[in-house]
DOTIVEX-654479 format. One record per residue (C-alpha): residue number from 1; residue in three letters; y, x, z. Coordinates in steps of 0.1 Angstrom, whole numbers, padded with zeros to 4 digits. Layout:
# DOTIVEX-654479
(torvo NUM "Ala" (Y X Z))
...
END
This chain:
# DOTIVEX-654479
(torvo 1 "Unk" (0000 0000 0000))
(torvo 2 "Unk" (0034 0013 -0009))
(torvo 3 "Unk" (0058 0022 0019))
(torvo 4 "Unk" (0082 -0005 0009))
(torvo 5 "Unk" (0055 -0032 0007))
(torvo 6 "Unk" (0041 -0019 0040))
(torvo 7 "Unk" (0075 -0023 0058))
(torvo 8 "Unk" (0079 -0058 0044))
(torvo 9 "Unk" (0044 -0067 0056))
(torvo 10 "Unk" (0050 -0052 0090))
(torvo 11 "Unk" (0082 -0072 0094))
(torvo 12 "Unk" (0064 -0104 0086))
(torvo 13 "Unk" (0036 -0096 0110))
(torvo 14 "Unk" (0061 -0087 0138))
(torvo 15 "Unk" (0080 -0120 0134))
(torvo 16 "Unk" (0047 -0139 0135))
(torvo 17 "Unk" (0035 -0119 0166))
(torvo 18 "Unk" (0067 -0126 0185))
(torvo 19 "Unk" (0062 -0163 0179))
(torvo 20 "Unk" (0029 -0163 0197))
(torvo 21 "Unk" (0022 -0171 0233))
(torvo 22 "Unk" (0013 -0144 0257))
(torvo 23 "Unk" (-0024 -0154 0256))
(torvo 24 "Unk" (-0023 -0154 0218))
(torvo 25 "Unk" (-0006 -0119 0218))
(torvo 26 "Unk" (-0034 -0106 0241))
(torvo 27 "Unk" (-0061 -0120 0218))
(torvo 28 "Unk" (-0044 -0104 0188))
(torvo 29 "Unk" (-0042 -0070 0205))
(torvo 30 "Unk" (-0079 -0073 0216))
(torvo 31 "Unk" (-0089 -0080 0180))
(torvo 32 "Unk" (-0068 -0051 0166))
(torvo 33 "Unk" (-0083 -0027 0192))
(torvo 34 "Unk" (-0118 -0038 0182))
(torvo 35 "Unk" (-0110 -0029 0146))
(torvo 36 "Unk" (-0095 0005 0155))
(torvo 37 "Unk" (-0112 0038 0151))
(torvo 38 "Unk" (-0110 0069 0173))
(torvo 39 "Unk" (-0077 0082 0158))
(torvo 40 "Unk" (-0060 0048 0165))
(torvo 41 "Unk" (-0074 0045 0201))
(torvo 42 "Unk" (-0062 0081 0210))
(torvo 43 "Unk" (-0028 0073 0196))
(torvo 44 "Unk" (-0027 0041 0216))
(torvo 45 "Unk" (-0037 0059 0248))
(torvo 46 "Unk" (-0011 0086 0245))
(torvo 47 "Unk" (0017 0061 0239))
(torvo 48 "Unk" (0006 0038 0268))
(torvo 49 "Unk" (0008 0067 0293))
(torvo 50 "Unk" (0044 0074 0283))
(torvo 51 "Unk" (0053 0037 0285))
(torvo 52 "Unk" (0035 0029 0317))
(torvo 53 "Unk" (0038 0061 0337))
(torvo 54 "Unk" (0075 0070 0335))
(torvo 55 "Unk" (0087 0098 0359))
(torvo 56 "Unk" (0114 0080 0377))
(torvo 57 "Unk" (0126 0111 0396))
(torvo 58 "Unk" (0131 0128 0362))
(torvo 59 "Unk" (0148 0098 0346))
(torvo 60 "Unk" (0170 0085 0374))
(torvo 61 "Unk" (0204 0101 0383))
(torvo 62 "Unk" (0200 0125 0412))
(torvo 63 "Unk" (0221 0104 0436))
(torvo 64 "Unk" (0198 0074 0430))
(torvo 65 "Unk" (0167 0095 0434))
(torvo 66 "Unk" (0180 0107 0468))
(torvo 67 "Unk" (0186 0071 0479))
(torvo 68 "Unk" (0150 0061 0471))
(torvo 69 "Unk" (0136 0092 0488))
(torvo 70 "Unk" (0154 0083 0521))
(torvo 71 "Unk" (0129 0055 0525))
(torvo 72 "Unk" (0099 0078 0527))
(torvo 73 "Unk" (0088 0096 0558))
(torvo 74 "Unk" (0087 0135 0558))
(torvo 75 "Unk" (0049 0138 0556))
(torvo 76 "Unk" (0048 0115 0525))
(torvo 77 "Unk" (0076 0136 0510))
(torvo 78 "Unk" (0057 0168 0515))
(torvo 79 "Unk" (0028 0152 0497))
(torvo 80 "Unk" (0051 0141 0469))
(torvo 81 "Unk" (0063 0177 0465))
(torvo 82 "Unk" (0028 0185 0452))
(torvo 83 "Unk" (0031 0161 0422))
(torvo 84 "Unk" (0050 0184 0400))
(torvo 85 "Unk" (0076 0213 0400))
(torvo 86 "Unk" (0103 0187 0391))
(torvo 87 "Unk" (0094 0165 0420))
(torvo 88 "Unk" (0093 0195 0444))
(torvo 89 "Unk" (0127 0206 0432))
(torvo 90 "Unk" (0143 0172 0436))
(torvo 91 "Unk" (0127 0164 0470))
(torvo 92 "Unk" (0135 0198 0484))
(torvo 93 "Unk" (0171 0194 0475))
(torvo 94 "Unk" (0175 0161 0493))
(torvo 95 "Unk" (0195 0175 0522))
(torvo 96 "Unk" (0201 0142 0541))
(torvo 97 "Unk" (0164 0134 0542))
(torvo 98 "Unk" (0154 0168 0557))
(torvo 99 "Unk" (0184 0169 0581))
(torvo 100 "Unk" (0174 0135 0595))
(torvo 101 "Unk" (0138 0146 0599))
(torvo 102 "Unk" (0150 0177 0618))
(torvo 103 "Unk" (0172 0156 0641))
(torvo 104 "Unk" (0142 0133 0649))
(torvo 105 "Unk" (0123 0164 0660))
(torvo 106 "Unk" (0151 0174 0683))
(torvo 107 "Unk" (0166 0201 0661))
(torvo 108 "Unk" (0202 0210 0659))
(torvo 109 "Unk" (0220 0205 0626))
(torvo 110 "Unk" (0246 0229 0612))
(torvo 111 "Unk" (0265 0209 0586))
(torvo 112 "Unk" (0282 0241 0574))
(torvo 113 "Unk" (0250 0253 0557))
(torvo 114 "Unk" (0254 0243 0520))
(torvo 115 "Unk" (0221 0256 0505))
(torvo 116 "Unk" (0204 0224 0493))
(torvo 117 "Unk" (0169 0239 0498))
(torvo 118 "Unk" (0176 0252 0533))
(torvo 119 "Unk" (0168 0221 0553))
(torvo 120 "Unk" (0133 0215 0540))
(torvo 121 "Unk" (0125 0251 0551))
(torvo 122 "Unk" (0140 0243 0585))
(torvo 123 "Unk" (0119 0211 0588))
(torvo 124 "Unk" (0087 0230 0581))
(torvo 125 "Unk" (0097 0256 0608))
(torvo 126 "Unk" (0106 0227 0632))
(torvo 127 "Unk" (0074 0208 0627))
(torvo 128 "Unk" (0054 0240 0633))
(torvo 129 "Unk" (0072 0247 0666))
(torvo 130 "Unk" (0067 0211 0677))
(torvo 131 "Unk" (0030 0212 0669))
(torvo 132 "Unk" (0028 0244 0690))
(torvo 133 "Unk" (0044 0226 0719))
(torvo 134 "Unk" (0021 0197 0716))
(torvo 135 "Unk" (-0010 0220 0713))
(torvo 136 "Unk" (0002 0241 0743))
(torvo 137 "Unk" (0005 0272 0721))
(torvo 138 "Unk" (0043 0277 0722))
(torvo 139 "Unk" (0045 0300 0752))
(torvo 140 "Unk" (0031 0332 0766))
(torvo 141 "Unk" (0031 0348 0800))
(torvo 142 "Unk" (0038 0382 0816))
(torvo 143 "Unk" (0046 0397 0850))
(torvo 144 "Unk" (0072 0419 0866))
(torvo 145 "Unk" (0058 0442 0893))
(torvo 146 "Unk" (0079 0463 0916))
(torvo 147 "Unk" (0087 0446 0949))
(torvo 148 "Unk" (0067 0454 0980))
(torvo 149 "Unk" (0074 0421 0999))
(torvo 150 "Unk" (0081 0385 0992))
(torvo 151 "Unk" (0106 0377 0965))
(torvo 152 "Unk" (0129 0350 0979))
(torvo 153 "Unk" (0157 0347 0953))
(torvo 154 "Unk" (0159 0347 0915))
(torvo 155 "Unk" (0189 0345 0891))
(torvo 156 "Unk" (0188 0347 0853))
(torvo 157 "Unk" (0216 0355 0828))
(torvo 158 "Unk" (0216 0367 0792))
(torvo 159 "Unk" (0182 0382 0791))
(torvo 160 "Unk" (0184 0398 0825))
(torvo 161 "Unk" (0166 0386 0857))
(torvo 162 "Unk" (0178 0395 0892))
(torvo 163 "Unk" (0153 0394 0920))
(torvo 164 "Unk" (0160 0396 0958))
(torvo 165 "Unk" (0132 0404 0982))
(torvo 166 "Unk" (0122 0407 1018))
(torvo 167 "Unk" (0117 0445 1011))
(torvo 168 "Unk" (0155 0448 1015))
(torvo 169 "Unk" (0161 0454 0978))
(torvo 170 "Unk" (0174 0436 0947))
(torvo 171 "Unk" (0163 0445 0912))
(torvo 172 "Unk" (0177 0438 0878))
(torvo 173 "Unk" (0151 0434 0850))
(torvo 174 "Unk" (0152 0433 0812))
(torvo 175 "Unk" (0130 0403 0805))
(torvo 176 "Unk" (0122 0414 0769))
(torvo 177 "Unk" (0108 0448 0779))
(torvo 178 "Unk" (0098 0442 0815))
(torvo 179 "Unk" (0117 0473 0826))
(torvo 180 "Unk" (0137 0475 0858))
(torvo 181 "Unk" (0173 0485 0850))
(torvo 182 "Unk" (0188 0487 0885))
(torvo 183 "Unk" (0173 0487 0920))
(torvo 184 "Unk" (0195 0488 0950))
(torvo 185 "Unk" (0190 0486 0988))
(torvo 186 "Unk" (0204 0453 1003))
(torvo 187 "Unk" (0198 0430 1031))
(torvo 188 "Unk" (0171 0403 1029))
(torvo 189 "Unk" (0183 0381 1000))
(torvo 190 "Unk" (0180 0344 1002))
(torvo 191 "Unk" (0203 0339 0971))
(torvo 192 "Unk" (0215 0362 0943))
(torvo 193 "Unk" (0240 0360 0915))
(torvo 194 "Unk" (0253 0388 0893))
(torvo 195 "Unk" (0274 0399 0863))
(torvo 196 "Unk" (0277 0432 0845))
(torvo 197 "Unk" (0294 0450 0873))
(torvo 198 "Unk" (0284 0433 0906))
(torvo 199 "Unk" (0257 0415 0925))
(torvo 200 "Unk" (0265 0389 0951))
(torvo 201 "Unk" (0238 0381 0977))
(torvo 202 "Unk" (0234 0355 1004))
(torvo 203 "Unk" (0212 0366 1033))
(torvo 204 "Unk" (0190 0354 1061))
(torvo 205 "Unk" (0213 0375 1083))
(torvo 206 "Unk" (0240 0348 1080))
(torvo 207 "Unk" (0262 0369 1057))
(torvo 208 "Unk" (0272 0373 1021))
(torvo 209 "Unk" (0276 0407 1004))
(torvo 210 "Unk" (0290 0420 0971))
(torvo 211 "Unk" (0273 0452 0957))
(torvo 212 "Unk" (0281 0475 0928))
(torvo 213 "Unk" (0252 0479 0904))
(torvo 214 "Unk" (0260 0514 0892))
(torvo 215 "Unk" (0263 0530 0926))
(torvo 216 "Unk" (0244 0505 0948))
(torvo 217 "Unk" (0274 0505 0972))
(torvo 218 "Unk" (0284 0474 0992))
(torvo 219 "Unk" (0320 0466 0981))
(torvo 220 "Unk" (0325 0435 1003))
(torvo 221 "Unk" (0310 0418 1033))
(torvo 222 "Unk" (0316 0381 1041))
(torvo 223 "Unk" (0309 0372 1077))
(torvo 224 "Unk" (0314 0338 1094))
(torvo 225 "Unk" (0283 0316 1088))
(torvo 226 "Unk" (0261 0310 1119))
(torvo 227 "Unk" (0230 0303 1098))
(torvo 228 "Unk" (0212 0318 1068))
(torvo 229 "Unk" (0231 0317 1035))
(torvo 230 "Unk" (0209 0298 1010))
(torvo 231 "Unk" (0232 0296 0979))
(torvo 232 "Unk" (0262 0314 0965))
(torvo 233 "Unk" (0285 0310 0935))
(torvo 234 "Unk" (0318 0326 0925))
(torvo 235 "Unk" (0346 0327 0899))
(torvo 236 "Unk" (0364 0359 0890))
(torvo 237 "Unk" (0392 0337 0874))
(torvo 238 "Unk" (0399 0320 0908))
(torvo 239 "Unk" (0390 0350 0929))
(torvo 240 "Unk" (0368 0326 0949))
(torvo 241 "Unk" (0333 0328 0963))
(torvo 242 "Unk" (0315 0298 0978))
(torvo 243 "Unk" (0284 0298 1000))
(torvo 244 "Unk" (0261 0272 1014))
(torvo 245 "Unk" (0243 0277 1047))
(torvo 246 "Unk" (0218 0265 1072))
(torvo 247 "Unk" (0247 0259 1096))
(torvo 248 "Unk" (0254 0227 1075))
(torvo 249 "Unk" (0287 0241 1061))
(torvo 250 "Unk" (0301 0254 1029))
(torvo 251 "Unk" (0326 0283 1031))
(torvo 252 "Unk" (0352 0293 1005))
(torvo 253 "Unk" (0361 0330 1004))
(torvo 254 "Unk" (0385 0352 0987))
(torvo 255 "Unk" (0362 0372 0965))
(torvo 256 "Unk" (0383 0404 0964))
(torvo 257 "Unk" (0391 0406 1001))
(torvo 258 "Unk" (0363 0388 1019))
(torvo 259 "Unk" (0387 0365 1037))
(torvo 260 "Unk" (0374 0330 1046))
(torvo 261 "Unk" (0399 0306 1031))
(torvo 262 "Unk" (0382 0273 1042))
(torvo 263 "Unk" (0351 0259 1058))
(torvo 264 "Unk" (0340 0226 1043))
(torvo 265 "Unk" (0321 0203 1067))
(torvo 266 "Unk" (0304 0170 1064))
(torvo 267 "Unk" (0268 0180 1056))
(torvo 268 "Unk" (0242 0171 1083))
(torvo 269 "Unk" (0214 0192 1068))
(torvo 270 "Unk" (0210 0227 1054))
(torvo 271 "Unk" (0232 0233 1024))
(torvo 272 "Unk" (0207 0246 0999))
(torvo 273 "Unk" (0228 0246 0967))
(torvo 274 "Unk" (0264 0252 0957))
(torvo 275 "Unk" (0276 0251 0921))
(torvo 276 "Unk" (0311 0261 0910))
(torvo 277 "Unk" (0319 0247 0875))
(torvo 278 "Unk" (0348 0237 0853))
(torvo 279 "Unk" (0351 0200 0847))
(torvo 280 "Unk" (0349 0188 0811))
(torvo 281 "Unk" (0359 0151 0815))
(torvo 282 "Unk" (0390 0132 0828))
(torvo 283 "Unk" (0391 0108 0857))
(torvo 284 "Unk" (0415 0096 0883))
(torvo 285 "Unk" (0404 0126 0905))
(torvo 286 "Unk" (0402 0155 0881))
(torvo 287 "Unk" (0410 0167 0846))
(torvo 288 "Unk" (0392 0189 0820))
(torvo 289 "Unk" (0395 0225 0831))
(torvo 290 "Unk" (0397 0218 0868))
(torvo 291 "Unk" (0372 0237 0889))
(torvo 292 "Unk" (0348 0216 0908))
(torvo 293 "Unk" (0324 0225 0936))
(torvo 294 "Unk" (0291 0207 0942))
(torvo 295 "Unk" (0272 0212 0974))
(torvo 296 "Unk" (0238 0197 0981))
(torvo 297 "Unk" (0216 0192 1011))
(torvo 298 "Unk" (0183 0174 1016))
(torvo 299 "Unk" (0199 0139 1011))
(torvo 300 "Unk" (0234 0142 0996))
(torvo 301 "Unk" (0255 0158 0970))
(torvo 302 "Unk" (0291 0163 0978))
(torvo 303 "Unk" (0319 0169 0953))
(torvo 304 "Unk" (0349 0190 0962))
(torvo 305 "Unk" (0380 0200 0941))
(torvo 306 "Unk" (0385 0238 0941))
(torvo 307 "Unk" (0416 0252 0925))
(torvo 308 "Unk" (0446 0272 0934))
(torvo 309 "Unk" (0450 0251 0965))
(torvo 310 "Unk" (0418 0259 0985))
(torvo 311 "Unk" (0423 0233 1012))
(torvo 312 "Unk" (0405 0203 0999))
(torvo 313 "Unk" (0388 0171 1009))
(torvo 314 "Unk" (0355 0157 0996))
(torvo 315 "Unk" (0360 0136 0965))
(torvo 316 "Unk" (0327 0117 0966))
(torvo 317 "Unk" (0293 0118 0982))
(torvo 318 "Unk" (0263 0110 0960))
(torvo 319 "Unk" (0228 0100 0972))
(torvo 320 "Unk" (0198 0081 0960))
(torvo 321 "Unk" (0191 0060 0992))
(torvo 322 "Unk" (0217 0046 1016))
(torvo 323 "Unk" (0193 0049 1046))
(torvo 324 "Unk" (0184 0085 1038))
(torvo 325 "Unk" (0148 0076 1034))
(torvo 326 "Unk" (0145 0094 1001))
(torvo 327 "Unk" (0152 0132 1000))
(torvo 328 "Unk" (0166 0151 0970))
(torvo 329 "Unk" (0146 0180 0956))
(torvo 330 "Unk" (0163 0214 0957))
(torvo 331 "Unk" (0174 0217 0921))
(torvo 332 "Unk" (0208 0206 0909))
(torvo 333 "Unk" (0222 0205 0873))
(torvo 334 "Unk" (0260 0202 0866))
(torvo 335 "Unk" (0275 0210 0832))
(torvo 336 "Unk" (0310 0196 0838))
(torvo 337 "Unk" (0300 0162 0823))
(torvo 338 "Unk" (0269 0150 0841))
(torvo 339 "Unk" (0252 0156 0875))
(torvo 340 "Unk" (0214 0155 0875))
(torvo 341 "Unk" (0191 0158 0904))
(torvo 342 "Unk" (0155 0147 0910))
(torvo 343 "Unk" (0138 0129 0939))
(torvo 344 "Unk" (0106 0111 0946))
(torvo 345 "Unk" (0121 0081 0929))
(torvo 346 "Unk" (0128 0099 0897))
(torvo 347 "Unk" (0153 0119 0878))
(torvo 348 "Unk" (0189 0107 0885))
(torvo 349 "Unk" (0218 0113 0860))
(torvo 350 "Unk" (0254 0106 0872))
(torvo 351 "Unk" (0284 0104 0849))
(torvo 352 "Unk" (0309 0128 0864))
(torvo 353 "Unk" (0340 0108 0851))
(torvo 354 "Unk" (0330 0076 0870))
(torvo 355 "Unk" (0303 0089 0894))
(torvo 356 "Unk" (0282 0060 0882))
(torvo 357 "Unk" (0244 0064 0878))
(torvo 358 "Unk" (0238 0064 0841))
(torvo 359 "Unk" (0200 0063 0843))
(torvo 360 "Unk" (0169 0069 0864))
(torvo 361 "Unk" (0140 0085 0845))
(torvo 362 "Unk" (0106 0077 0860))
(torvo 363 "Unk" (0077 0094 0841))
(torvo 364 "Unk" (0042 0089 0854))
(torvo 365 "Unk" (0034 0105 0888))
(torvo 366 "Unk" (0070 0117 0892))
(torvo 367 "Unk" (0068 0121 0930))
(torvo 368 "Unk" (0057 0157 0926))
(torvo 369 "Unk" (0078 0167 0896))
(torvo 370 "Unk" (0110 0187 0900))
(torvo 371 "Unk" (0139 0194 0877))
(torvo 372 "Unk" (0145 0229 0862))
(torvo 373 "Unk" (0169 0222 0833))
(torvo 374 "Unk" (0186 0192 0816))
(torvo 375 "Unk" (0202 0191 0782))
(torvo 376 "Unk" (0212 0166 0755))
(torvo 377 "Unk" (0177 0164 0739))
(torvo 378 "Unk" (0152 0180 0763))
(torvo 379 "Unk" (0146 0184 0800))
(torvo 380 "Unk" (0125 0211 0816))
(torvo 381 "Unk" (0104 0200 0846))
(torvo 382 "Unk" (0075 0213 0867))
(torvo 383 "Unk" (0051 0205 0895))
(torvo 384 "Unk" (0024 0225 0913))
(torvo 385 "Unk" (0003 0228 0882))
(torvo 386 "Unk" (0023 0225 0850))
(torvo 387 "Unk" (0056 0232 0833))
(torvo 388 "Unk" (0067 0201 0813))
(torvo 389 "Unk" (0091 0194 0785))
(torvo 390 "Unk" (0105 0159 0782))
(torvo 391 "Unk" (0122 0144 0752))
(torvo 392 "Unk" (0151 0126 0769))
(torvo 393 "Unk" (0156 0102 0739))
(torvo 394 "Unk" (0122 0087 0746))
(torvo 395 "Unk" (0117 0098 0782))
(torvo 396 "Unk" (0082 0110 0772))
(torvo 397 "Unk" (0066 0143 0781))
(torvo 398 "Unk" (0059 0161 0749))
(torvo 399 "Unk" (0044 0194 0762))
(torvo 400 "Unk" (0030 0211 0792))
(torvo 401 "Unk" (0020 0246 0802))
(torvo 402 "Unk" (-0003 0256 0830))
(torvo 403 "Unk" (0012 0275 0860))
(torvo 404 "Unk" (-0005 0298 0885))
(torvo 405 "Unk" (-0005 0293 0922))
(torvo 406 "Unk" (0031 0304 0927))
(torvo 407 "Unk" (0049 0308 0960))
(torvo 408 "Unk" (0066 0275 0969))
(torvo 409 "Unk" (0101 0274 0982))
(torvo 410 "Unk" (0116 0243 0999))
(torvo 411 "Unk" (0150 0256 0989))
(torvo 412 "Unk" (0141 0260 0953))
(torvo 413 "Unk" (0153 0296 0952))
(torvo 414 "Unk" (0120 0312 0942))
(torvo 415 "Unk" (0117 0296 0907))
(torvo 416 "Unk" (0142 0290 0879))
(torvo 417 "Unk" (0147 0282 0842))
(torvo 418 "Unk" (0155 0309 0817))
(torvo 419 "Unk" (0174 0303 0785))
(torvo 420 "Unk" (0189 0268 0785))
(torvo 421 "Unk" (0206 0263 0751))
(torvo 422 "Unk" (0175 0249 0735))
(torvo 423 "Unk" (0176 0219 0758))
(torvo 424 "Unk" (0205 0207 0737))
(torvo 425 "Unk" (0183 0209 0706))
(torvo 426 "Unk" (0162 0236 0690))
(torvo 427 "Unk" (0176 0255 0660))
(torvo 428 "Unk" (0150 0281 0652))
(torvo 429 "Unk" (0169 0309 0669))
(torvo 430 "Unk" (0173 0297 0705))
(torvo 431 "Unk" (0136 0292 0711))
(torvo 432 "Unk" (0132 0328 0722))
(torvo 433 "Unk" (0132 0347 0755))
(torvo 434 "Unk" (0126 0334 0791))
(torvo 435 "Unk" (0116 0298 0797))
(torvo 436 "Unk" (0106 0299 0834))
(torvo 437 "Unk" (0102 0325 0862))
(torvo 438 "Unk" (0087 0322 0897))
(torvo 439 "Unk" (0078 0346 0925))
(torvo 440 "Unk" (0041 0350 0933))
(torvo 441 "Unk" (0022 0355 0966))
(torvo 442 "Unk" (0014 0391 0955))
(torvo 443 "Unk" (0052 0399 0953))
(torvo 444 "Unk" (0052 0399 0915))
(torvo 445 "Unk" (0073 0376 0893))
(torvo 446 "Unk" (0055 0354 0868))
(torvo 447 "Unk" (0073 0348 0835))
(torvo 448 "Unk" (0068 0321 0809))
(torvo 449 "Unk" (0082 0332 0776))
(torvo 450 "Unk" (0086 0316 0741))
(torvo 451 "Unk" (0060 0329 0717))
(torvo 452 "Unk" (0072 0339 0682))
(torvo 453 "Unk" (0069 0312 0656))
(torvo 454 "Unk" (0041 0328 0637))
END
């Protein structure tokens, strides 16, 4: 048949075919297929695949592809990445999808990173770390050995751990290497705090002392308490040192001269914790930047304004039971915005601007669980057997790590958390270094450290 005659015939057939019902069209196609040979069937198969299996990620505009991908969960997206190189490229570049997935895992998001392929890699790293936490494989342990008597006090800062012992010494350790950097002769330390130049110690001999690391010399001695000094804190900016004692008082000292500026009364139990911190919120009683002192005993937390005028009155007293039937555990968290403390009833979080209780977290069997660290995303908790990580968004325990038979302290001075920034969200760099340290009955210090990602 000539081409012209064929085209005319094809037009007539097409017009007739379009006039048929769907059932008649199907019967016509079935008849034509039955008359076709191998060449025609292969041609039909190839064209049907193109018509029926269109690659929508390849055909759609990128913005529309990203919108559709947002409805899929990350695990499904990872599977879709295996379909083709084109799918992998498009899915990997969907920044919003991977950022959301990272946030859901408790990961910090740096919006300044512009690389479109960056966040899929971050998600893969994040999901590996979270799996390690779930499978109890994220940490490792080591020990520091050097004291010859009980270690009563621990303080951690920037990779360095200070230990105060009944052997009348204080030591400064590099946690990453396990090496002792400084060791100086002191009194029996019940509390320690340090910076690059000095060490401040509270003692069972009722005094506070300031020591110079480089020489081991005592540069200042603070006398006035009539009971053991269980907690110390200081501010070089204010030239102020505060101490909490078994004599039920908090004393405010001039750091440089050792002069007692004020004695704060009102506690009816041992003052086991003092915290000096800048306020970050505004209220009728304080403004951002004001220095605030928190002091805690067995039942109460007292809030004091500390500034240029040292003479001050208690702003507020916080407790978890009016009849003092429920005692507070000897750990206190204050970041300038929130106060957090644990008790047998649960974990209490107060808003510092209003002093209202924001929430009470009650995980299973909380009566024996104590607070170590509290952040925006995670909390670090522990009991006699395990170290726990809680996701504060769900209030569920997501990981635990076994602990040895450590030496227990009613004052909470013989154990502490290490690096704390990861509690506000992991980022792939802050999950390194010390997680937890505690003194042991054999006078060593047991360390729990982040394991490398692998």
